[in-house]
PLY file of the C-alpha trace (Angstrom):
ply
format ascii 1.0
element vertex 109
property float x
property float y
property float z
element edge 108
property int vertex1
property int vertex2
end_header
-17.93 43.09 83.35
-21.12 41.53 81.93
-22.69 43.25 78.95
-26.24 44.54 78.84
-28.70 42.79 76.54
-28.81 44.65 73.23
-32.55 45.32 73.37
-32.27 46.79 76.87
-29.38 49.03 75.82
-31.30 50.25 72.75
-34.39 51.14 74.81
-32.25 53.02 77.35
-30.39 54.86 74.55
-33.64 55.91 72.87
-34.95 57.18 76.23
-31.81 59.31 76.74
-32.16 60.75 73.26
-35.82 61.59 73.93
-34.84 63.41 77.14
-32.43 65.53 75.08
-35.12 66.18 72.42
-33.11 64.33 69.77
-35.33 62.37 67.36
-34.35 58.75 66.80
-35.97 55.55 65.66
-35.24 51.86 65.18
-34.62 51.11 61.50
-33.79 47.44 62.06
-34.54 45.39 65.16
-31.77 42.93 65.93
-31.34 40.07 68.34
-32.76 41.07 71.74
-29.87 39.55 73.69
-26.69 39.77 71.67
-27.30 41.76 68.48
-24.68 44.31 67.50
-25.86 47.93 67.48
-25.09 50.45 64.74
-25.98 54.12 65.12
-26.57 56.33 62.07
-26.53 60.08 62.70
-28.29 61.98 59.92
-27.64 65.73 59.99
-30.50 66.33 57.51
-28.25 68.14 55.04
-27.27 65.15 52.90
-24.49 64.13 55.31
-24.41 61.31 57.84
-22.12 59.22 60.02
-22.45 55.64 61.22
-20.95 54.37 64.47
-20.16 50.87 65.69
-18.67 49.41 68.85
-15.16 48.08 68.61
-13.13 45.98 71.03
-10.11 48.01 72.15
-6.83 46.45 73.26
-7.60 47.35 76.90
-10.90 45.44 76.79
-13.08 48.55 76.58
-15.72 48.85 73.86
-15.65 52.44 72.53
-17.71 53.74 69.63
-15.87 54.14 66.33
-16.84 55.66 62.98
-17.91 52.97 60.51
-18.69 55.41 57.67
-19.00 59.17 57.31
-19.88 61.56 54.51
-22.63 61.56 51.90
-25.83 60.04 53.28
-26.15 57.62 50.35
-22.62 56.29 50.92
-23.24 55.84 54.65
-26.51 54.06 53.88
-24.67 51.74 51.44
-22.14 50.87 54.16
-24.97 50.07 56.59
-26.72 47.91 53.97
-23.48 45.93 53.54
-23.22 45.45 57.31
-26.82 44.19 57.44
-25.91 41.74 54.68
-23.18 40.29 56.90
-25.22 40.25 60.11
-29.02 39.99 60.01
-29.19 40.16 63.84
-27.85 43.69 64.20
-29.78 46.71 65.39
-29.78 49.91 63.37
-30.79 53.12 65.13
-31.13 56.35 63.14
-30.65 59.64 64.96
-31.74 62.85 63.24
-30.02 65.97 64.52
-28.79 68.95 62.52
-25.93 69.47 65.01
-24.89 65.81 64.76
-25.54 65.06 68.44
-25.67 61.37 69.32
-24.78 61.23 73.06
-22.46 58.23 72.48
-19.64 60.10 74.24
-21.66 60.58 77.44
-21.12 58.54 80.65
-22.84 55.18 80.47
-22.79 55.16 76.68
-19.15 55.95 75.90
-17.72 52.47 76.60
0 1
1 2
2 3
3 4
4 5
5 6
6 7
7 8
8 9
9 10
10 11
11 12
12 13
13 14
14 15
15 16
16 17
17 18
18 19
19 20
20 21
21 22
22 23
23 24
24 25
25 26
26 27
27 28
28 29
29 30
30 31
31 32
32 33
33 34
34 35
35 36
36 37
37 38
38 39
39 40
40 41
41 42
42 43
43 44
44 45
45 46
46 47
47 48
48 49
49 50
50 51
51 52
52 53
53 54
54 55
55 56
56 57
57 58
58 59
59 60
60 61
61 62
62 63
63 64
64 65
65 66
66 67
67 68
68 69
69 70
70 71
71 72
72 73
73 74
74 75
75 76
76 77
77 78
78 79
79 80
80 81
81 82
82 83
83 84
84 85
85 86
86 87
87 88
88 89
89 90
90 91
91 92
92 93
93 94
94 95
95 96
96 97
97 98
98 99
99 100
100 101
101 102
102 103
103 104
104 105
105 106
106 107
107 108
């Protein structure tokens, strides 16, 4: 199955978050066509989690935890990732309940 352009996916994701009244913003704009997308979920209590897509053995592309815990440690992990790949997108979601919608249909894999 062909993949969506990264920029298109990001805009659709931000729209779904807006519909659910979940604040989010683009921290780093990556390559419009093929940039990887990282999602940081900040629970506004000093804790955070970062998610990335992985390639599963069955060919699906589920979301997986890249880093989780203290916000500063998660931010350090994201900074390292940006050092490896300057074309990646970084989206920050701010939700006290930790909602990110990545497990919903159309976003899950």
